[in-house]
N, CA, C and O atoms as a GROMACS GRO file, in nm:
protein
  384
    1MET      N    1  21.512  -6.642  -5.098
    1MET     CA    2  21.445  -6.558  -5.099
    1MET      C    3  21.419  -6.432  -5.006
    1MET      O    4  21.467  -6.444  -4.893
    2ALA      N    5  21.353  -6.315  -5.031
    2ALA     CA    6  21.426  -6.193  -5.000
    2ALA      C    7  21.332  -6.211  -4.871
    2ALA      O    8  21.230  -6.280  -4.867
    3ASN      N    9  21.398  -6.115  -4.740
    3ASN     CA   10  21.312  -6.110  -4.623
    3ASN      C   11  21.269  -6.000  -4.588
    3ASN      O   12  21.253  -5.994  -4.466
    4SER      N   13  21.241  -5.903  -4.647
    4SER     CA   14  21.233  -5.806  -4.682
    4SER      C   15  21.140  -5.714  -4.753
    4SER      O   16  21.130  -5.756  -4.869
    5LEU      N   17  21.076  -5.622  -4.738
    5LEU     CA   18  21.020  -5.501  -4.864
    5LEU      C   19  21.041  -5.387  -4.806
    5LEU      O   20  21.022  -5.379  -4.685
    6ILE      N   21  21.080  -5.292  -4.870
    6ILE     CA   22  21.094  -5.167  -4.783
    6ILE      C   23  21.036  -5.065  -4.921
    6ILE      O   24  21.066  -5.092  -5.037
    7SER      N   25  20.952  -4.947  -4.882
    7SER     CA   26  20.914  -4.850  -4.941
    7SER      C   27  20.965  -4.734  -4.927
    7SER      O   28  20.933  -4.681  -4.821
    8ILE      N   29  21.013  -4.690  -4.975
    8ILE     CA   30  21.098  -4.541  -4.905
    8ILE      C   31  21.016  -4.412  -5.029
    8ILE      O   32  20.996  -4.434  -5.149
    9GLN      N   33  20.985  -4.285  -4.954
    9GLN     CA   34  20.991  -4.172  -5.046
    9GLN      C   35  21.087  -4.085  -4.939
    9GLN      O   36  21.099  -4.080  -4.817
   10ILE      N   37  21.146  -4.020  -5.051
   10ILE     CA   38  21.279  -3.951  -4.994
   10ILE      C   39  21.229  -3.803  -5.066
   10ILE      O   40  21.177  -3.778  -5.175
   11ILE      N   41  21.281  -3.700  -4.926
   11ILE     CA   42  21.206  -3.588  -4.965
   11ILE      C   43  21.360  -3.500  -4.938
   11ILE      O   44  21.417  -3.494  -4.829
   12PRO      N   45  21.394  -3.456  -5.027
   12PRO     CA   46  21.542  -3.380  -5.013
   12PRO      C   47  21.526  -3.205  -5.018
   12PRO      O   48  21.483  -3.136  -5.110
   13LYS      N   49  21.582  -3.158  -4.873
   13LYS     CA   50  21.546  -3.024  -4.899
   13LYS      C   51  21.651  -2.940  -4.973
   13LYS      O   52  21.766  -2.939  -4.928
   14THR      N   53  21.618  -2.856  -5.102
   14THR     CA   54  21.664  -2.839  -5.211
   14THR      C   55  21.745  -2.685  -5.165
   14THR      O   56  21.708  -2.618  -5.068
   15LYS      N   57  21.851  -2.650  -5.247
   15LYS     CA   58  21.913  -2.515  -5.170
   15LYS      C   59  21.779  -2.419  -5.188
   15LYS      O   60  21.706  -2.397  -5.092
   16ASN      N   61  21.759  -2.377  -5.287
   16ASN     CA   62  21.660  -2.242  -5.329
   16ASN      C   63  21.532  -2.301  -5.371
   16ASN      O   64  21.470  -2.249  -5.464
   17GLY      N   65  21.482  -2.422  -5.300
   17GLY     CA   66  21.333  -2.442  -5.310
   17GLY      C   67  21.305  -2.506  -5.471
   17GLY      O   68  21.191  -2.528  -5.512
   18GLU      N   69  21.428  -2.532  -5.553
   18GLU     CA   70  21.422  -2.562  -5.660
   18GLU      C   71  21.336  -2.726  -5.680
   18GLU      O   72  21.309  -2.795  -5.582
   19SER      N   73  21.307  -2.762  -5.810
   19SER     CA   74  21.242  -2.937  -5.806
   19SER      C   75  21.340  -3.012  -5.728
   19SER      O   76  21.461  -3.004  -5.709
   20VAL      N   77  21.232  -3.098  -5.684
   20VAL     CA   78  21.334  -3.224  -5.616
   20VAL      C   79  21.324  -3.346  -5.721
   20VAL      O   80  21.365  -3.458  -5.692
   21ILE      N   81  21.267  -3.316  -5.845
   21ILE     CA   82  21.252  -3.451  -5.951
   21ILE      C   83  21.388  -3.452  -5.967
   21ILE      O   84  21.414  -3.564  -5.921
   22PRO      N   85  21.501  -3.401  -6.003
   22PRO     CA   86  21.644  -3.467  -6.005
   22PRO      C   87  21.707  -3.534  -5.912
   22PRO      O   88  21.788  -3.626  -5.928
   23TYR      N   89  21.662  -3.479  -5.792
   23TYR     CA   90  21.741  -3.549  -5.672
   23TYR      C   91  21.654  -3.678  -5.650
   23TYR      O   92  21.712  -3.783  -5.624
   24VAL      N   93  21.514  -3.677  -5.660
   24VAL     CA   94  21.469  -3.842  -5.691
   24VAL      C   95  21.507  -3.931  -5.781
   24VAL      O   96  21.514  -4.050  -5.751
   25ASP      N   97  21.537  -3.884  -5.910
   25ASP     CA   98  21.604  -3.944  -5.995
   25ASP      C   99  21.708  -3.999  -5.968
   25ASP      O  100  21.724  -4.114  -6.009
   26GLU      N  101  21.824  -3.926  -5.881
   26GLU     CA  102  21.957  -3.994  -5.857
   26GLU      C  103  21.917  -4.098  -5.758
   26GLU      O  104  21.957  -4.214  -5.770
   27ALA      N  105  21.824  -4.053  -5.641
   27ALA     CA  106  21.794  -4.162  -5.550
   27ALA      C  107  21.772  -4.287  -5.595
   27ALA      O  108  21.814  -4.387  -5.537
   28ILE      N  109  21.703  -4.289  -5.707
   28ILE     CA  110  21.636  -4.405  -5.755
   28ILE      C  111  21.753  -4.459  -5.846
   28ILE      O  112  21.755  -4.582  -5.854
   29LYS      N  113  21.856  -4.387  -5.920
   29LYS     CA  114  21.966  -4.436  -5.962
   29LYS      C  115  22.048  -4.537  -5.849
   29LYS      O  116  22.072  -4.657  -5.862
   30VAL      N  117  22.078  -4.454  -5.746
   30VAL     CA  118  22.111  -4.568  -5.668
   30VAL      C  119  22.053  -4.684  -5.631
   30VAL      O  120  22.126  -4.778  -5.600
   31ILE      N  121  21.917  -4.698  -5.628
   31ILE     CA  122  21.858  -4.809  -5.607
   31ILE      C  123  21.921  -4.904  -5.720
   31ILE      O  124  21.993  -5.003  -5.709
   32ASP      N  125  21.868  -4.836  -5.833
   32ASP     CA  126  21.908  -4.936  -5.937
   32ASP      C  127  22.032  -4.980  -5.960
   32ASP      O  128  22.052  -5.097  -5.992
   33GLU      N  129  22.127  -4.897  -5.947
   33GLU     CA  130  22.276  -4.951  -5.922
   33GLU      C  131  22.327  -5.050  -5.798
   33GLU      O  132  22.443  -5.085  -5.775
   34SER      N  133  22.216  -5.083  -5.730
   34SER     CA  134  22.242  -5.177  -5.605
   34SER      C  135  22.205  -5.298  -5.660
   34SER      O  136  22.241  -5.396  -5.595
   35GLY      N  137  22.107  -5.330  -5.820
   35GLY     CA  138  22.109  -5.448  -5.830
   35GLY      C  139  21.967  -5.515  -5.745
   35GLY      O  140  21.913  -5.613  -5.797
   36VAL      N  141  21.918  -5.468  -5.633
   36VAL     CA  142  21.794  -5.522  -5.621
   36VAL      C  143  21.701  -5.492  -5.687
   36VAL      O  144  21.708  -5.396  -5.765
   37LYS      N  145  21.560  -5.587  -5.668
   37LYS     CA  146  21.484  -5.566  -5.737
   37LYS      C  147  21.348  -5.467  -5.656
   37LYS      O  148  21.287  -5.487  -5.551
   38TYR      N  149  21.340  -5.359  -5.759
   38TYR     CA  150  21.255  -5.252  -5.736
   38TYR      C  151  21.148  -5.222  -5.826
   38TYR      O  152  21.147  -5.248  -5.946
   39GLU      N  153  21.018  -5.141  -5.731
   39GLU     CA  154  20.907  -5.070  -5.862
   39GLU      C  155  20.910  -4.932  -5.780
   39GLU      O  156  20.910  -4.903  -5.660
   40VAL      N  157  20.914  -4.867  -5.889
   40VAL     CA  158  20.895  -4.714  -5.906
   40VAL      C  159  20.762  -4.703  -5.877
   40VAL      O  160  20.702  -4.785  -5.947
   41HIS      N  161  20.670  -4.626  -5.790
   41HIS     CA  162  20.530  -4.574  -5.791
   41HIS      C  163  20.514  -4.424  -5.787
   41HIS      O  164  20.612  -4.351  -5.775
   42PRO      N  165  20.403  -4.383  -5.797
   42PRO     CA  166  20.395  -4.239  -5.792
   42PRO      C  167  20.477  -4.142  -5.657
   42PRO      O  168  20.546  -4.041  -5.665
   43LEU      N  169  20.436  -4.217  -5.548
   43LEU     CA  170  20.475  -4.126  -5.438
   43LEU      C  171  20.580  -4.235  -5.330
   43LEU      O  172  20.593  -4.230  -5.208
   44GLU      N  173  20.632  -4.311  -5.413
   44GLU     CA  174  20.729  -4.416  -5.340
   44GLU      C  175  20.808  -4.516  -5.470
   44GLU      O  176  20.791  -4.524  -5.592
   45THR      N  177  20.902  -4.583  -5.372
   45THR     CA  178  20.969  -4.676  -5.456
   45THR      C  179  20.984  -4.790  -5.363
   45THR      O  180  21.043  -4.780  -5.255
   46THR      N  181  20.940  -4.879  -5.397
   46THR     CA  182  20.955  -5.038  -5.310
   46THR      C  183  21.064  -5.108  -5.368
   46THR      O  184  21.096  -5.095  -5.486
   47MET      N  185  21.128  -5.192  -5.276
   47MET     CA  186  21.251  -5.242  -5.286
   47MET      C  187  21.273  -5.396  -5.222
   47MET      O  188  21.290  -5.405  -5.100
   48GLU      N  189  21.272  -5.503  -5.295
   48GLU     CA  190  21.299  -5.644  -5.241
   48GLU      C  191  21.422  -5.675  -5.192
   48GLU      O  192  21.519  -5.653  -5.264
   49GLY      N  193  21.437  -5.723  -5.080
   49GLY     CA  194  21.605  -5.783  -5.073
   49GLY      C  195  21.596  -5.844  -4.917
   49GLY      O  196  21.493  -5.894  -4.872
   50GLU      N  197  21.723  -5.829  -4.841
   50GLU     CA  198  21.774  -5.855  -4.719
   50GLU      C  199  21.738  -5.727  -4.673
   50GLU      O  200  21.723  -5.636  -4.755
   51LEU      N  201  21.719  -5.704  -4.521
   51LEU     CA  202  21.655  -5.614  -4.438
   51LEU      C  203  21.838  -5.516  -4.454
   51LEU      O  204  21.853  -5.416  -4.525
   52THR      N  205  21.917  -5.562  -4.395
   52THR     CA  206  22.055  -5.507  -4.396
   52THR      C  207  22.082  -5.450  -4.525
   52THR      O  208  22.121  -5.334  -4.534
   53GLU      N  209  22.067  -5.514  -4.614
   53GLU     CA  210  22.103  -5.447  -4.786
   53GLU      C  211  22.027  -5.359  -4.811
   53GLU      O  212  22.059  -5.278  -4.898
   54LEU      N  213  21.904  -5.346  -4.745
   54LEU     CA  214  21.806  -5.236  -4.820
   54LEU      C  215  21.839  -5.091  -4.738
   54LEU      O  216  21.834  -4.975  -4.779
   55MET      N  217  21.863  -5.128  -4.644
   55MET     CA  218  21.897  -5.021  -4.504
   55MET      C  219  22.035  -4.978  -4.547
   55MET      O  220  22.054  -4.858  -4.529
   56ASN      N  221  22.130  -5.041  -4.595
   56ASN     CA  222  22.217  -4.964  -4.677
   56ASN      C  223  22.233  -4.889  -4.817
   56ASN      O  224  22.332  -4.826  -4.854
   57ILE      N  225  22.136  -4.904  -4.874
   57ILE     CA  226  22.071  -4.858  -4.990
   57ILE      C  227  22.022  -4.725  -4.942
   57ILE      O  228  22.076  -4.626  -4.991
   58ILE      N  229  21.923  -4.708  -4.849
   58ILE     CA  230  21.867  -4.610  -4.787
   58ILE      C  231  21.963  -4.522  -4.737
   58ILE      O  232  21.940  -4.401  -4.746
   59GLU      N  233  22.087  -4.567  -4.675
   59GLU     CA  234  22.178  -4.500  -4.631
   59GLU      C  235  22.261  -4.411  -4.772
   59GLU      O  236  22.288  -4.291  -4.780
   60LYS      N  237  22.279  -4.491  -4.845
   60LYS     CA  238  22.350  -4.432  -4.973
   60LYS      C  239  22.291  -4.322  -5.044
   60LYS      O  240  22.355  -4.232  -5.097
   61MET      N  241  22.114  -4.339  -5.044
   61MET     CA  242  22.060  -4.258  -5.107
   61MET      C  243  22.056  -4.125  -5.010
   61MET      O  244  22.082  -4.013  -5.052
   62ASN      N  245  22.018  -4.152  -4.874
   62ASN     CA  246  22.070  -4.010  -4.814
   62ASN      C  247  22.185  -3.978  -4.820
   62ASN      O  248  22.155  -3.860  -4.806
   63ALA      N  249  22.279  -3.976  -4.828
   63ALA     CA  250  22.422  -3.989  -4.832
   63ALA      C  251  22.423  -3.905  -4.957
   63ALA      O  252  22.458  -3.788  -4.939
   64ARG      N  253  22.394  -3.939  -5.076
   64ARG     CA  254  22.392  -3.858  -5.228
   64ARG      C  255  22.303  -3.759  -5.217
   64ARG      O  256  22.347  -3.668  -5.287
   65MET      N  257  22.179  -3.718  -5.157
   65MET     CA  258  22.138  -3.606  -5.158
   65MET      C  259  22.218  -3.526  -5.090
   65MET      O  260  22.226  -3.409  -5.125
   66ILE      N  261  22.287  -3.569  -4.987
   66ILE     CA  262  22.377  -3.418  -4.928
   66ILE      C  263  22.523  -3.370  -5.049
   66ILE      O  264  22.570  -3.260  -5.078
   67GLU      N  265  22.553  -3.488  -5.088
   67GLU     CA  266  22.649  -3.466  -5.208
   67GLU      C  267  22.595  -3.369  -5.321
   67GLU      O  268  22.662  -3.285  -5.381
   68MET      N  269  22.482  -3.394  -5.337
   68MET     CA  270  22.411  -3.328  -5.454
   68MET      C  271  22.390  -3.179  -5.420
   68MET      O  272  22.381  -3.106  -5.518
   69GLY      N  273  22.380  -3.123  -5.303
   69GLY     CA  274  22.351  -3.000  -5.225
   69GLY      C  275  22.269  -2.992  -5.104
   69GLY      O  276  22.281  -2.910  -5.014
   70SER      N  277  22.168  -3.104  -5.114
   70SER     CA  278  22.051  -3.097  -5.006
   70SER      C  279  22.123  -3.039  -4.874
   70SER      O  280  22.244  -3.061  -4.859
   71SER      N  281  22.067  -2.980  -4.798
   71SER     CA  282  22.108  -2.943  -4.652
   71SER      C  283  22.071  -3.092  -4.547
   71SER      O  284  22.140  -3.143  -4.458
   72ASN      N  285  21.934  -3.132  -4.600
   72ASN     CA  286  21.855  -3.240  -4.513
   72ASN      C  287  21.798  -3.310  -4.578
   72ASN      O  288  21.772  -3.259  -4.687
   73VAL      N  289  21.751  -3.433  -4.563
   73VAL     CA  290  21.675  -3.526  -4.591
   73VAL      C  291  21.567  -3.574  -4.525
   73VAL      O  292  21.613  -3.624  -4.422
   74ILE      N  293  21.412  -3.592  -4.528
   74ILE     CA  294  21.392  -3.673  -4.494
   74ILE      C  295  21.332  -3.777  -4.580
   74ILE      O  296  21.285  -3.755  -4.691
   75SER      N  297  21.339  -3.947  -4.493
   75SER     CA  298  21.301  -4.019  -4.565
   75SER      C  299  21.205  -4.083  -4.517
   75SER      O  300  21.218  -4.109  -4.397
   76GLN      N  301  21.110  -4.118  -4.567
   76GLN     CA  302  20.936  -4.186  -4.518
   76GLN      C  303  21.012  -4.359  -4.563
   76GLN      O  304  21.068  -4.396  -4.666
   77VAL      N  305  20.991  -4.407  -4.479
   77VAL     CA  306  21.001  -4.552  -4.501
   77VAL      C  307  20.935  -4.623  -4.419
   77VAL      O  308  20.933  -4.607  -4.297
   78LYS      N  309  20.864  -4.726  -4.499
   78LYS     CA  310  20.768  -4.860  -4.422
   78LYS      C  311  20.847  -4.997  -4.459
   78LYS      O  312  20.876  -5.036  -4.572
   79ILE      N  313  20.867  -5.040  -4.374
   79ILE     CA  314  20.938  -5.170  -4.377
   79ILE      C  315  20.833  -5.303  -4.327
   79ILE      O  316  20.754  -5.293  -4.233
   80LEU      N  317  20.850  -5.416  -4.401
   80LEU     CA  318  20.799  -5.564  -4.419
   80LEU      C  319  20.887  -5.647  -4.370
   80LEU      O  320  20.975  -5.666  -4.454
   81TYR      N  321  20.901  -5.698  -4.283
   81TYR     CA  322  21.010  -5.790  -4.234
   81TYR      C  323  20.954  -5.951  -4.216
   81TYR      O  324  20.868  -5.982  -4.133
   82GLN      N  325  20.989  -6.005  -4.268
   82GLN     CA  326  20.913  -6.176  -4.254
   82GLN      C  327  21.033  -6.242  -4.284
   82GLN      O  328  21.068  -6.253  -4.401
   83PRO      N  329  21.111  -6.295  -4.178
   83PRO     CA  330  21.214  -6.416  -4.196
   83PRO      C  331  21.176  -6.543  -4.306
   83PRO      O  332  21.256  -6.601  -4.378
   84SER      N  333  21.044  -6.564  -4.296
   84SER     CA  334  21.039  -6.687  -4.365
   84SER      C  335  21.026  -6.653  -4.531
   84SER      O  336  21.001  -6.744  -4.610
   85GLY      N  337  21.043  -6.528  -4.571
   85GLY     CA  338  21.074  -6.481  -4.665
   85GLY      C  339  20.925  -6.400  -4.719
   85GLY      O  340  20.812  -6.418  -4.672
   86ILE      N  341  20.958  -6.317  -4.817
   86ILE     CA  342  20.851  -6.223  -4.877
   86ILE      C  343  20.870  -6.179  -5.007
   86ILE      O  344  20.988  -6.159  -5.038
   87THR      N  345  20.761  -6.154  -5.114
   87THR     CA  346  20.828  -6.095  -5.227
   87THR      C  347  20.696  -6.005  -5.245
   87THR      O  348  20.583  -6.015  -5.196
   88MET      N  349  20.758  -5.912  -5.337
   88MET     CA  350  20.621  -5.761  -5.401
   88MET      C  351  20.526  -5.871  -5.419
   88MET      O  352  20.431  -5.883  -5.342
   89ASN      N  353  20.552  -5.966  -5.534
   89ASN     CA  354  20.456  -6.040  -5.598
   89ASN      C  355  20.355  -6.139  -5.523
   89ASN      O  356  20.253  -6.186  -5.573
   90GLN      N  357  20.404  -6.163  -5.384
   90GLN     CA  358  20.321  -6.207  -5.315
   90GLN      C  359  20.228  -6.139  -5.282
   90GLN      O  360  20.117  -6.188  -5.302
   91LEU      N  361  20.234  -6.036  -5.234
   91LEU     CA  362  20.151  -5.913  -5.204
   91LEU      C  363  20.057  -5.887  -5.304
   91LEU      O  364  19.938  -5.879  -5.273
   92THR      N  365  20.092  -5.874  -5.416
   92THR     CA  366  20.029  -5.829  -5.525
   92THR      C  367  19.928  -5.926  -5.645
   92THR      O  368  19.837  -5.886  -5.719
   93GLU      N  369  19.983  -6.058  -5.630
   93GLU     CA  370  19.936  -6.114  -5.748
   93GLU      C  371  19.817  -6.116  -5.766
   93GLU      O  372  19.787  -6.121  -5.886
   94LYS      N  373  19.701  -6.114  -5.669
   94LYS     CA  374  19.563  -6.121  -5.688
   94LYS      C  375  19.527  -5.985  -5.807
   94LYS      O  376  19.424  -5.972  -5.873
   95TYR      N  377  19.637  -5.901  -5.807
   95TYR     CA  378  19.567  -5.783  -5.872
   95TYR      C  379  19.626  -5.769  -6.014
   95TYR      O  380  19.596  -5.676  -6.089
   96SER      N  381  19.708  -5.863  -6.046
   96SER     CA  382  19.782  -5.868  -6.198
   96SER      C  383  19.687  -5.937  -6.267
   96SER      O  384  19.703  -5.963  -6.386
   0.00000   0.00000   0.00000
């Protein structure tokens, strides 16, 4: 069972103030290619996995934003670390 949930909102600085949507789409692609469980929400994306693995994904997301031409990136991150295990479903099952 995963030991962490991380929600991230990535805010890349674009060259000429263009839309960040293509950048956000690419950041989500990095998550998707990692193979971890995730859910996209309107203002953030939540990932489920091992803390170290999820932090590595965030590093890759930020690096990809720079590769795409962003001069800097703000990553707003919320972390739930629970060594005994945690899933998104455990936190939301009563709402399903």
